[in-house]
N, C-alpha and C positions, 0 to 999 in steps of 0.2 A: 601570716601566722604559721607557726610550726607546731601543730598540736601534738600533745602526748597521747598515748593510747587512752588514758583516763579522760583526757580532755575531749577526744573524739566521741567517746561513749556519752559523757555528760552533755556535750553539745547536741548529739543526736537525740538524746532524751528530751532536751529542752525545746528543740525545733519541731519535734513531732507531737507536742502536746496539742496544739490547735488542730492539726489534721486529724488526730485521734478523737478529739471531741466532736468534730464535724462528722467523722465516719460513724461514731457512736449514735449521733442524732439520726443520721440517714439509716443506720441499721434498725433503730427503734421505729422509725416511720415506715420503712418498707417491710419490716419483719424478717429481713435477711441479714443474718449475722456475718455474712461474707465480707461486708464492708469493713467492719472493725477487725475481723480476722486478717484481712489483707494488710491493714496498717500494722497489725501486730507482727505479721510475717516480714513486712518491710523493716520494722524496728529490730527484730531478732536477727535477721540476715545482716542488717547494717552493723549491729553490735559485733556479730561474729567476724565480719570483714574488718571492722575498725580495730578489734583487739587481736586478731590472728593473722590477717593477710596484709592489710595496708601498711603496718609498721615495717614489714619485711621488704616491700617493694617501693614504698614512697619515702624518700628522705626529705624532699621539699616539694610542696604542692603549689604549682603556679595556678592562677585563676582558671585557665582553660581546662585544666585537668579535672575540675569539678564537674564539667559537662560530660567528660569521658567516663568518669566514675559513675555518674548518674545513669548513663546509657548502659553500662555493664550491670549495675544493680537492677535496672529496669528489666533486662533480659532474665536475670535470675529470679526476680520477684514474679515475673509473668509466668515463667516455667513452674515455679512453686504453686502459683495460683491454679494452674491447670492440674498439677499433680494432686493437690489437696481438694480439688473439685469444690470450690467455694460457692458455687451457684451464681457467679457473676458472669456477665457476657464479656467478650474480649474488649469491647468498647468501654464498658463500665470499669474494668480492671485498668485499662490504659488511662482513662480519665482520672480515676482515683489516684493512681501512682503519680502522674505528672502534675495533677492539681496539688497533691500533698507535697511533692518536691518543690514546686514553685513557692508554696506557702512557707516551706521549711527554709528555703534559700533566702527569702525576704526576711524571715525572722532572724536568720543567722547574720545577714548583712546589715539590716537596719535596726532591728529591735534589741538583740542581745548586747551590742556595744552601748546602747543607751541604758539598759537595765543593769548591766555590770560593767562599769568603766574599765576595770582591770582584766576583763575577760580575754582580750586578745593577748595582752602581755603575760597572762597566766597560762598560756598555751591551750586555751579553750576550756580550762578547768574553772569550776565555780568554787572558789575557796576564799577564806578570809585571810587577807594579807595585812600585814602591819607588824608593829613591834609586839613581841611577847612581853617584854619588859621595857618600860619607857626609857628612852636614852639617858635621861637625866638621873636615873637610878642605877645605871650600869656602873660597876666599879671599873676604874681605869688603872691599868698596871703602869703607873708612872712613878719612877723613883728618881732621886737626885743622885748623880754620880759625883762623888768627891774623892779624888785620888789622895793617897797618903803622901804628902810632901810638905815642905816648908811653905811659909807664906810668900806669895809672889813668885814662886818657882813653878814653871810649867813642866808637865811630864815629858819624858824623853821623846816619846813618839810625837807629841805636839811640837817640841823644839825641832825635831828632825824634818817635819813637813812644813814648818813655818818659813815664810819668805824673809823674815828678819834674822839675819845672821851677822855675827861680828866678822869683819873682813880680815883676812890674813895680812900680816905686815907687808909682805912683798907686793900686794896689790894696792896698798894705801899710798905708797910713795911713787907710783907710776905717773909720768906726765900725761897731760890730756892728749888724746889722739888728734884733735883738731887744732890744738895750740891756741884756740880763740878763747876758750873758757877754761877755767881750772877743772881738773879732773874731778868727777863726782866721787871717785873712789878715794881721793886724797882727803876727804873729810874724816874727821876723827869720829869714832863712834863705835 
């Protein structure tokens, strides 16, 4: 897949829904909003990278590059979690990021192609594809060309490129080169 910037953002939004719901439930149970905030930081940082940085440095993304990008994003999210002082321990932040990442990758690889069959072909974008006007209602620009000439007369250009020509008289009366058969050029016509 070669995603567009919009496709990357839409895909990131779609794959982080389940981790965000789980983080919201954990935040509600523990009373610590740091869980859902960390998913939000992960999403916002990812959107910033998807729209501003990745299109400049990635022209084609092989599968192994997904893991490299995840490692780089992890470092950035981990630093931001410490700068923002979310109230999560290092182990909780690490577990949340990698758990969310695994869920997101499984959603991207297994679930999205089932939910949207054209998702990969549409460069990761969720859009309605199809005909805006049914093909049978599209006007066709087909006209009949009738050159102005007499009946049975071909245009000059057609006669010039045709393989049917009248033979000149000097070629009609030549003897057959093999002398076994009569010359095909000696036929009248």
